[in-house]
N, C-alpha and C positions, 0 to 999 in steps of 0.2 A: 504493500500500500504506500509506503514511503517512496519507493521508486516511481510508482505511478504519479504521485502528487508532484515529486521533484521534476519528472520529465514534462508534466503538463505545465509547470511553471515557466517553461521556455517561452511560450506565447506571451505571457505577461511581461517577461524581461524584454523581449523584442519590441513589444508595443511601447514600453517605457523608453527604450533607447531611441526609437524613431522620433520621439518628441524633441530630441537634441540634434536633429538634422543629419543623422548618419544614414548612409545608404545600405542596401542589402548586401552588396559585394563586400564592403568593409566590415559590416557587422558579422557576417558568417565567417570571414577570415579570422577575426579576433576570437570568435567562439572556438573555432577548430584549432587555432594556434595554441590556445590555452589548454585545450583538451588533449592535444597530441602527445605530450610526455606521459600523460596518464594512460592513454591507449597503448603506447609503446611498452609501458610497464605491465599492462594487462597482457599484451602479446607475449612478453618474456615469461611472465608467470605461468601462462597456459602452456607454453612450450618447454618448460623445464623437464629435462630428462627424456625428451622425445626427439626423434629424428627430424631433421630440417624438412621443410615443405618442398615438394617437387615443383618444377617450373610450371607444370600444368595446374597444380593447386594454387600457386601464386597468381597465375594469370586469371584463373576463375575468381579468386578472392578479390583481385583488383577490379575486375569487371563488375562484380557484385557491389563493391565499395562505391564505384562510380554511380551505379544505378540507385542503390538503396540508401546511401548516406550523403553523397555529394549532390547529385541532381535532385533528389527528393527534398533535402534540406534547403537548397537554394530556391526551389520553386515555392516551398512553404514560406520562407522568409519574404519573398516577393509578394505572395498572396496576403500576408499579414499587414501589408501597407494599405490594403483596401477593405478588409473585412474585420469584424470583431474577433477577439480571442475565443469567444464562446462558439461562434459559427465555425471557426477554423478547427477547433478541437472536435466538434461533432462530425465534421467531414472526415478528419483523420481517423476517428474511432470506427468508421465503417470499413476500415481496411480488410477485416476478415471477410466481409461480404464481397468486396472487390476481388479478393483472392479466389473466392468460390466462383464468381462470375467468370474470371479469367480461366480457371480450371475447366469450366464447362465450355467456354468458347474455343480454347486452344487445344485442350486434351480430350474434350468430349466426355468429361467426368460428370455423371448425372447427379443432380441435387435432389434431396428428398423433399416432399411437400412441406415438411416443417422448416427446412432451410429456406425454401422460397417464401414461405410466410414470414419468417424472421427478417429476411431482406426487405420484404414489402413494408413491414412495420418500421424498420430502421430508416428506410429511405423516405417514408412518409413524414417522419419526424424531422428529417433534414430539410425536406421541402417546406415544412411549416416555418422553420426559422429563416430559411433562405428567402421565401416569399415575403415575409415580414420585412427583412432588411432590404430587399430589392425595392420595395415601395418607398423606403426612406432614402436610399442613396443608390438609385438604379445602376448606371453603367459601372461605377466603381465596384459595387458588390458583385456584379456579373463577372468582371475581370478577376477580382480576387478569388471568387469561388472556383473559376476555371483553373487558376494557378494552383490552388490547394488540391483540387481534384486531380490535376496532373501530378502533383507531389504524391498523392495517395496511390495513383496508378504505378508510379515509379517504385515506390516502396513495396507495393503488392507484387510487382514483378520480381523484386529481390527475394521476397519470401517464397515465391513460387519456384524459383530456380535454385534456391540455396540448399535444398534438402540433400542432394547428393554430396555437395561439398561439406556440409555439416557432418554427415556420417563419416567422411574420411578424416577430417581434421578437428572436429569438435566445435561446439557452438561458441565458446569463449574465445578460442583461438581465431575462428573466422571473424567474430565481431571485432577483436583487436586488430587483425590484419586489414579488414575491409575499412574500418574506421580510420586507421592510419593512412591508408591510400586516399580516402576521401579528404582528409586534412591536407594532403599534398596537393590535390586538385584545387581546393579552396585557396591555398597560399599562391599557387601558380596563377589562378584566375585574378587575384588581387594584384599580383606583380605585373600582369599584362594590361589590366584595365585602369589601375589607379596609381598615382604617384605615392611613393613611400613618405614623402614629405608631408602629405596630407594628414598623416597620423598625428602630427604635432598640433594640428588645429582641432582635434576632437575634444569635446567637452569632457571633463574629468568623470562625469557620471557615466559616459559611454564605456570607459575603461573598467570601472568597478562593476557595472552591469554585465559586461562581457566576462569578467572574472567569475561572477556567480553563474552565468550561463554556461561557461565551459566546464566548470567543476560540478556544481550542485545540480544543474539541469541537463547535463550531457554525460559526463563520465561516471558520476556517482550512480545515477539510476540504471545505467547499463550493468554495473557490477551488482547492484541490489537485486535487480530482476533475475540475473543469472544465478545468484545465490538462492533466491526464492525458488527457482525452478529445480535446483538441486535438492531442496529440502521438502517442498510440497508438491512438485510436479507442475507441468505446463498448464493443465486445465484449471487447477485452483489458482495458480498465479494469474491467469487471464481473468478469472472471475473477480479476484480482489483488485485487479487493475481497473475495474469499472468505476473506481472512485476518481479516476483521472479527469474525465470530462466534467464531472460535478465540481471538483476542486477548481478547475479552470474557470468555470462560470462564476463560482463564489469569489475567487480572487479577482476576476474581471470586474465584478460589481464593487468589491471593497477597495481595490487599488486603482483601477482604470475608470471607475465611475460609469461602467457600461450598464445600460438599463436591463433590469430583470423583469421581463414582461411575461404575460400569460403565454405568448407564442413561444418564447424561449423555454419556459417550464414544460409546456406540452411537447415541444419538439425533443427536448432532452429526455423526457420520460419515454417517448417512442423509440429513440435511438438506443437507450439503455435496455429497454424491453427486447428490442430486436437482437441486440448482441447477446443477451441472456438466453433467448430462444435458440440462437445460432450455436451457442456453446453447449446446449443440452441436446442438440440434434445429432443424430448418428452421422 
């Protein structure tokens, strides 16, 4: 639960940082630069006493890191410029349903009636919140929702294709390697698109917010969730992770002064119910 709340806090940190005029390229670079030493430590810890990775596994982990951590995070950061933290978290929380849809579309894996019902309930909740925000701030919400949905698709593809690699090298080792590769992409992107001298002009708040984002909201929740999976299994870990979107909504109301309307409450209830049904479906 602590890992879910910490990871969900990323959206709050990003929204606070945007108030100081920083752009998405710089912000994600700072986050990943701070998290990189912790991911390298995680990679070393997971690989102790084990043979080195083959070039095939390294290439696979690098590709998964680009898709699941770099591209997904960058699109998410862009989307947060246009939508509330509450809507962003609800969209991301439908990742299991997106994975199920991709499995059906790409591999022809059939979904059960309960799984289809769960997705219908979850997406109806998302449409409630999206429709409400669309009326308030039309084009911006449409663009932001599209970016966060693209982020969700990118991360769902990572989950879909990571199964074989996880079996070969382990989940913690894959996470450490893929995350480290993603950090490299973020640093390279900043070096190509932004002058390093611009870092001196950043507000002090951007630096300490990035410190919190890179440690408490990025590296720490990865470790906490992995430890939880080891102790209670993936199914129970996923169920306890349902506190994530709820905590984001509460933090958005308390810290960002985002409105908590009946639309947000109803949409959140539908999304959480859909995920719960999906978790119980065979």
